[in-house]
C-alpha positions as a printed NumPy array, in Angstrom:
array([[ -94.992,   56.433,  148.374],
       [ -97.09 ,   53.602,  146.977],
       [ -95.793,   50.146,  147.971],
       [ -94.174,   49.485,  144.602],
       [ -92.34 ,   52.809,  144.763],
       [ -91.114,   52.013,  148.267],
       [ -89.736,   48.675,  147.126],
       [ -88.042,   50.225,  144.115],
       [ -86.644,   53.438,  145.596],
       [ -86.704,   53.674,  149.401],
       [ -83.393,   51.98 ,  150.204],
       [ -81.636,   53.771,  147.356],
       [ -82.583,   57.178,  148.748],
       [ -80.242,   56.513,  151.724],
       [ -82.061,   58.878,  154.09 ],
       [ -81.369,   56.839,  157.215],
       [ -77.787,   56.152,  156.109],
       [ -77.147,   59.904,  156.127],
       [ -78.056,   60.126,  159.812],
       [ -76.148,   56.966,  160.716],
       [ -73.017,   58.583,  159.315],
       [ -73.565,   61.79 ,  161.256],
       [ -74.718,   60.797,  164.749],
       [ -72.089,   58.173,  165.452],
       [ -72.05 ,   56.842,  169.001],
       [ -75.73 ,   57.574,  169.636],
       [ -77.784,   55.005,  171.57 ],
       [ -79.718,   52.822,  169.152],
       [ -83.154,   54.179,  170.112],
       [ -81.921,   57.76 ,  169.676],
       [ -80.373,   57.054,  166.283],
       [ -83.514,   55.248,  165.118],
       [ -85.713,   58.165,  166.146],
       [ -83.456,   60.654,  164.365],
       [ -83.232,   58.478,  161.249],
       [ -87.017,   58.177,  161.071],
       [ -87.382,   61.911,  161.611],
       [ -84.877,   62.55 ,  158.815],
       [ -86.84 ,   60.324,  156.434],
       [ -89.991,   62.217,  157.402],
       [ -88.23 ,   65.525,  156.71 ],
       [ -87.394,   64.516,  153.14 ],
       [ -90.983,   63.379,  152.532],
       [ -92.253,   66.689,  153.929],
       [ -89.882,   68.534,  151.603],
       [ -91.298,   66.632,  148.636],
       [ -94.897,   67.383,  149.691],
       [ -93.987,   71.06 ,  149.983],
       [ -92.456,   70.946,  146.506],
       [ -95.526,   69.287,  144.959],
       [ -97.859,   71.811,  146.581],
       [ -95.798,   74.569,  144.954],
       [ -95.524,   72.92 ,  141.532],
       [ -99.255,   72.199,  141.378],
       [-100.292,   75.533,  142.919],
       [-101.997,   74.171,  146.032],
       [-101.75 ,   77.055,  148.522],
       [-104.745,   75.889,  150.553],
       [-103.254,   72.412,  150.97 ],
       [ -99.917,   73.88 ,  152.04 ],
       [-101.531,   76.33 ,  154.462],
       [-103.505,   73.487,  156.042],
       [-100.391,   71.326,  156.406],
       [ -98.351,   74.205,  157.816],
       [-100.9  ,   74.886,  160.558],
       [-101.247,   71.198,  161.391],
       [ -97.488,   70.808,  161.791],
       [ -97.343,   73.783,  164.148],
       [-100.111,   72.189,  166.21 ],
       [ -98.491,   68.74 ,  166.191],
       [ -95.207,   70.216,  167.339],
       [ -96.884,   71.713,  170.414],
       [ -99.101,   68.72 ,  171.238],
       [ -97.716,   65.669,  169.411],
       [ -99.639,   63.107,  171.484],
       [-102.901,   64.552,  170.16 ],
       [-101.836,   64.013,  166.535],
       [-100.481,   60.457,  166.565],
       [-103.54 ,   59.183,  164.672],
       [-104.088,   62.163,  162.415],
       [-105.802,   61.471,  159.092],
       [-102.834,   62.901,  157.184],
       [ -99.993,   60.34 ,  157.465],
       [ -97.441,   63.139,  157.165],
       [ -98.83 ,   64.844,  160.283],
       [ -99.123,   61.557,  162.18 ],
       [ -95.576,   60.6  ,  161.245],
       [ -94.277,   63.95 ,  162.407],
       [ -96.125,   63.615,  165.72 ],
       [ -94.655,   60.154,  166.225],
       [ -91.135,   61.463,  165.603],
       [ -91.612,   64.392,  167.961],
       [ -92.967,   62.209,  170.775],
       [ -89.925,   59.972,  170.503],
       [ -87.421,   62.824,  170.252],
       [ -89.006,   64.542,  173.255],
       [ -88.41 ,   61.449,  175.418],
       [ -84.618,   61.665,  175.665],
       [ -83.789,   64.971,  177.363],
       [ -85.52 ,   67.432,  179.739],
       [ -88.403,   69.697,  178.806],
       [ -86.066,   72.648,  178.311],
       [ -84.443,   70.837,  175.37 ],
       [ -87.885,   69.948,  173.994],
       [ -88.963,   73.589,  174.152],
       [ -85.832,   74.678,  172.303],
       [ -86.357,   72.025,  169.615],
       [ -89.963,   73.171,  169.206],
       [ -88.929,   76.824,  168.981],
       [ -86.361,   76.005,  166.321],
       [ -88.757,   73.861,  164.287],
       [ -91.576,   76.394,  164.399],
       [ -89.086,   78.728,  162.704],
       [ -88.303,   76.063,  160.1  ],
       [ -91.995,   75.673,  159.235],
       [ -92.348,   79.428,  158.757],
       [ -89.209,   79.5  ,  156.596],
       [ -90.76 ,   76.836,  154.377],
       [ -93.785,   79.106,  154.104],
       [ -91.582,   81.991,  152.936],
       [ -89.993,   79.68 ,  150.367],
       [ -93.476,   78.644,  149.226],
       [ -94.434,   82.25 ,  148.58 ],
       [ -91.162,   83.062,  146.825],
       [ -91.446,   80.095,  144.498],
       [ -95.122,   80.604,  143.678],
       [ -94.494,   84.286,  142.927],
       [ -91.22 ,   83.633,  141.08 ],
       [ -89.14 ,   85.732,  143.5  ],
       [ -85.423,   84.936,  143.553],
       [ -84.12 ,   86.094,  146.956],
       [ -80.912,   88.117,  147.05 ],
       [ -77.79 ,   86.247,  148.082],
       [ -77.952,   87.703,  151.592],
       [ -81.663,   86.93 ,  151.945],
       [ -81.155,   83.428,  150.658],
       [ -78.243,   82.645,  152.994],
       [ -80.288,   83.716,  156.018],
       [ -83.36 ,   81.782,  154.89 ],
       [ -81.343,   78.682,  154.003],
       [ -80.153,   78.321,  157.58 ],
       [ -83.79 ,   77.793,  158.463],
       [ -85.024,   75.719,  155.511],
       [ -82.042,   73.397,  155.96 ],
       [ -82.82 ,   73.33 ,  159.708],
       [ -79.255,   74.116,  160.81 ],
       [ -80.125,   74.388,  164.487],
       [ -82.388,   71.319,  164.504],
       [ -79.579,   69.023,  163.357],
       [ -77.267,   70.721,  165.864],
       [ -79.81 ,   70.29 ,  168.681],
       [ -79.959,   66.569,  167.889],
       [ -76.275,   66.195,  168.735],
       [ -77.246,   66.464,  172.41 ],
       [ -79.504,   63.386,  172.822],
       [ -76.803,   61.462,  170.962],
       [ -74.295,   62.552,  173.608],
       [ -76.838,   61.963,  176.372],
       [ -76.549,   65.496,  177.762],
       [ -78.463,   68.735,  177.383],
       [ -75.721,   71.308,  176.944],
       [ -76.01 ,   74.49 ,  178.996],
       [ -76.291,   77.82 ,  177.212],
       [ -72.727,   78.807,  178.059],
       [ -71.513,   75.765,  176.127],
       [ -73.884,   75.929,  173.146],
       [ -73.251,   79.644,  172.719],
       [ -69.486,   79.44 ,  173.095],
       [ -68.057,   81.052,  169.916],
       [ -65.924,   78.071,  168.892],
       [ -68.666,   75.505,  169.493],
       [ -71.318,   77.56 ,  167.726],
       [ -69.061,   78.381,  164.784],
       [ -68.064,   74.748,  164.306],
       [ -71.731,   73.746,  164.337],
       [ -72.664,   76.451,  161.848],
       [ -69.848,   75.548,  159.453],
       [ -70.84 ,   71.877,  159.41 ],
       [ -74.374,   72.858,  158.444],
       [ -73.39 ,   75.58 ,  155.959],
       [ -71.209,   73.02 ,  154.193],
       [ -74.162,   70.654,  153.987],
       [ -76.625,   73.276,  152.757],
       [ -74.31 ,   74.693,  150.111],
       [ -73.149,   71.278,  148.912],
       [ -76.811,   70.33 ,  148.658],
       [ -77.426,   73.441,  146.557],
       [ -74.534,   72.471,  144.313],
       [ -75.844,   68.942,  143.783],
       [ -79.487,   70.09 ,  143.454],
       [ -78.721,   72.816,  140.936],
       [ -79.403,   70.744,  137.766],
       [ -82.776,   69.58 ,  139.112],
       [ -83.766,   73.042,  140.278],
       [ -82.77 ,   74.761,  137.054],
       [ -84.787,   72.173,  135.121],
       [ -87.759,   72.9  ,  137.357],
       [ -87.361,   76.669,  136.965],
       [ -87.005,   77.024,  140.725],
       [ -85.819,   80.15 ,  142.522],
       [ -84.446,   78.809,  145.814],
       [ -80.817,   77.851,  145.322],
       [ -77.669,   79.79 ,  146.132],
       [ -76.421,   79.245,  142.593],
       [ -79.605,   80.749,  141.157],
       [ -79.352,   83.776,  143.479],
       [ -75.739,   84.292,  142.401],
       [ -76.698,   84.204,  138.712],
       [ -79.697,   86.491,  139.195],
       [ -78.359,   89.101,  141.607],
       [ -74.578,   88.958,  141.189],
       [ -74.808,   88.591,  137.394],
       [ -72.549,   85.532,  137.378],
       [ -72.619,   82.983,  134.597],
       [ -73.769,   79.524,  135.602],
       [ -70.173,   78.315,  135.436],
       [ -69.034,   81.169,  137.691],
       [ -71.856,   80.461,  140.134],
       [ -70.825,   76.808,  140.363],
       [ -67.234,   77.892,  141.006],
       [ -68.437,   80.262,  143.724],
       [ -70.426,   77.462,  145.377],
       [ -67.416,   75.159,  145.29 ],
       [ -65.239,   77.827,  146.884],
       [ -67.759,   78.374,  149.667],
       [ -67.885,   74.648,  150.33 ],
       [ -64.087,   74.398,  150.436],
       [ -63.846,   77.432,  152.719],
       [ -66.25 ,   75.765,  155.157],
       [ -63.931,   72.784,  155.362],
       [ -60.8  ,   74.878,  155.835],
       [ -62.335,   77.09 ,  158.504],
       [ -63.859,   74.127,  160.321],
       [ -60.464,   72.469,  160.665],
       [ -59.241,   75.558,  162.51 ],
       [ -62.249,   76.174,  164.739],
       [ -62.557,   72.459,  165.516],
       [ -59.31 ,   72.669,  167.463],
       [ -60.614,   75.654,  169.391],
       [ -63.815,   73.781,  170.225],
       [ -61.884,   70.73 ,  171.409],
       [ -59.675,   72.92 ,  173.576],
       [ -62.849,   74.401,  175.05 ],
       [ -64.101,   70.872,  175.769],
       [ -60.858,   70.096,  177.592],
       [ -61.241,   73.224,  179.694],
       [ -64.618,   71.994,  180.952],
       [ -63.014,   68.99 ,  182.629],
       [ -62.423,   70.789,  185.928],
       [ -61.961,   67.773,  188.175],
       [ -65.661,   67.363,  188.965],
       [ -67.81 ,   64.522,  187.674],
       [ -70.109,   66.988,  185.905],
       [ -67.14 ,   68.743,  184.319],
       [ -65.796,   65.424,  183.061],
       [ -69.185,   64.404,  181.616],
       [ -69.732,   67.807,  180.04 ],
       [ -66.284,   67.86 ,  178.448],
       [ -66.843,   64.371,  177.017],
       [ -70.255,   65.403,  175.652],
       [ -68.812,   68.451,  173.907],
       [ -66.031,   66.356,  172.375],
       [ -68.653,   63.877,  171.102],
       [ -70.704,   66.708,  169.578],
       [ -67.693,   68.279,  167.867],
       [ -66.62 ,   64.878,  166.546],
       [ -70.043,   64.407,  164.971],
       [ -69.905,   67.899,  163.482],
       [ -66.838,   66.631,  161.622],
       [ -68.773,   63.514,  160.577],
       [ -71.426,   65.697,  158.936],
       [ -68.94 ,   66.624,  156.193],
       [ -68.17 ,   63.066,  155.134],
       [ -71.731,   61.816,  155.562],
       [ -73.252,   64.633,  153.507],
       [ -70.647,   64.219,  150.758],
       [ -71.276,   60.466,  150.569],
       [ -75.052,   60.887,  150.646],
       [ -75.195,   63.262,  147.703],
       [ -73.286,   60.847,  145.5  ],
       [ -75.107,   57.677,  146.602],
       [ -78.716,   58.778,  147.077],
       [ -81.118,   58.375,  144.179],
       [ -82.52 ,   61.783,  145.13 ],
       [ -79.834,   63.582,  143.106],
       [ -79.274,   61.268,  140.119],
       [ -81.115,   63.597,  137.749],
       [ -79.332,   62.399,  134.617],
       [ -81.148,   59.077,  134.878],
       [ -84.635,   60.588,  135.325],
       [ -87.145,   60.975,  132.498],
       [ -87.846,   64.485,  133.817],
       [ -84.784,   66.149,  135.335],
       [ -87.002,   68.384,  137.473],
       [ -88.983,   65.601,  139.173],
       [ -87.692,   62.543,  141.075],
       [ -89.288,   59.366,  139.696],
       [ -90.479,   58.253,  143.135],
       [ -92.668,   61.363,  143.614],
       [ -96.332,   60.997,  142.697],
       [ -98.998,   63.671,  142.79 ],
       [-101.481,   61.384,  144.499],
       [ -99.059,   60.787,  147.378],
       [ -98.762,   64.537,  147.717],
       [-102.492,   64.994,  148.122],
       [-103.629,   65.604,  144.533],
       [-106.568,   63.356,  143.729]])
């Protein structure tokens, strides 16, 4: 953003507040790194959107490849000419400093998949393809970065969780539900903007197009999905906490691991309240006050690379 846009809009977007409400209990340097990464993610999302709207496939392809490269060698991209790439590299370097290399490799694997999912969304939107409901749900788990936000629970707890813990059915289901809630609630709140912009990537739009629902019915369906996430989470949360208790086997490692799992599950719960608050406080979704309901007033084409 230009300086005047930053002064006018940055605080009201509440990007860092969203993370502060989710990763409660994290060491300050971890929370700061995650908050900065989150702010970067929203800016990246806006750049992606502008490249689609203004039909800039070459610019998007260049950015996509640079992000893949920065993810694998962030130190080499800290002073990249594109501030978006340099900012990403800075975030990755900091996030990679908290846990062992095995966690870093997993984070990188998950984010490479996110970049490629954004590329699939780019093609769908440019070509006007509305994915089926099933296709959209699978793709949304990647474009919303479900497993990235779940991975980031671990540096907050100070422990890299072993596979047997991360892949435990109750733990994994609780994590998925917290992220599905967020993604679908985001779709619900973004629907007016995305309809105004004639977009194709929204669960509500897929429901209207492929399930032949009216817009009102699609909104009702979205609300039901959101409510079901909450109800199911409340059940599986107890199972995940019982699993955490079972890890405390009398050893120091068992005690630490059980406490880490409880901290992660607690922050999965926090995701619900933080996401709900964010969507009603952030200027990113206040479309009724924008001159153009399809375009946030803080987005400029020049900032997105159009000169």
